[in-house]
N, C-alpha and C positions, 0 to 999 in steps of 0.2 A: 882738441880744439878748446880754446879759452871760452868760458861761458860769457855770453853777451856779444861775441864777435860778429854774430849774424844779425844783430838787431839793427834797425835803421834809426839811429839817433839823430838828433838835430844837426850836428855838423855834417851829416851825410845827406841832407835834404836841402833843396833850394827853398828859401823861406821869404825872400824879399822880391817884390815886383821888379826891382832893378836887375836882379840875378836872371829872372826869366827874360826880361827885355834884351839883355846882352846876348843870351843864347838865341833868341828869335832873330835878332839883328845880324849876328855874325856866326851863327852855328853852321856846321857841316851837316848835310841831310842824308839820312839813310832811310829807305822806305821799302815796304812790301805791302801785300794786300791787307795785313792786319794792323801794322803800326808805322808811324812816321816818327823817326827819332832824330832830334837835333843835338849836336855835340859841339862843345867849345872848350878849349883849354881853360883851366880856372886858376892856375898859379898856386894851388894848394898842394898838399901831399896825398890827397885822396879824391875819389870821384864823388859827385853829389847828384842826387836824383830829384827831378821835378816832374809832376804829372799834369797834363792838360787834356783831360778826357771830356770831350764836348758832348753835350746832351743831344746835339744834332746827329752825331754818329752812333752814340750808345744811348738810346732814348730813356730807358728805365733806370731808376736809381739803383735797383738791385744789380742790374748788369754792369753799371758804371763801377759800383763798389767791388764787384767780382773782378773786373778788369784791373782795377787799382791794386787789389790784393795780389793778383798773379804777377803784375809788373814789379811790385815791391819785393815779393819773394824771389823772383828771378834776379833782380838787381842785387839783393843781399847775397845770393849764392855766387854771383859772378864779380862782385865788387873788388875782390882782391886782385883779379886779373886785369882790371881796367886801369888805364893811365889816369892822371889827375885832370879830369874833365868834368864839366857840368853837362848833364844829360836831361833833356826834356822829352818825355814820351807822350805822343798823341795817338789816340786810337782811331783806326779807320772803321768804316761801317761793318766790315767782316768780323772785327773783334767782338762785336756784340753777340754773335751767334757761335763763334768758334769755341771748341772745347779747350779745357785746361792744357792738355798735352800739345795741341796745335799752337796755342799761344806761347807756351814755354819754349817750344822748338824755334818758333819765329824769333823770340827775344834772344835765345841763345845764339842764333846766327848773327843777330845784330851785335851782341856783346863781343863775339869773336872778331867781327869786322872792325869794331872800334878798337879793340886791343891790338889788332894787327897793324892798323894805320896810325896809331897814337894820336888820332884826331888832327893830323896836319894836312 
C-alpha cells in the first residue's frame, strides 16, 4: 500500500455548507439504530465524507469526538470500494454508548450497501 493512501485529506471531505445542503436535500438515506447516512452522487472520481454528529444525540464532547474518529477510520478503510458519492454521516442516540466494534460493523454494512447500489 502506498503511504498516505488511507489519510483523509481535504479532497475527500465535505468542506462547504453548499455541499452538505445538496446531500441533505437530494441524498438517499440509509439508517440503522446507530447511524443515519445520506448519500448523493458527486460527479467526482472519489467519495467524500461529511460528519453531522448532533449534541442532542451524542451529548458529551468526548463521545462525539470518539464517534467522529471511528466514522473517519471506517470511511478511510472502505473509501476505495465506494462509488463517487458525497456521504453525510449522522449519529443516532445509540452510537453514544455503542462500543467501537459495534459501530465499525454498522458502518461496514452501510458502506457495503452504498457500494452495491452505486447510490442510484
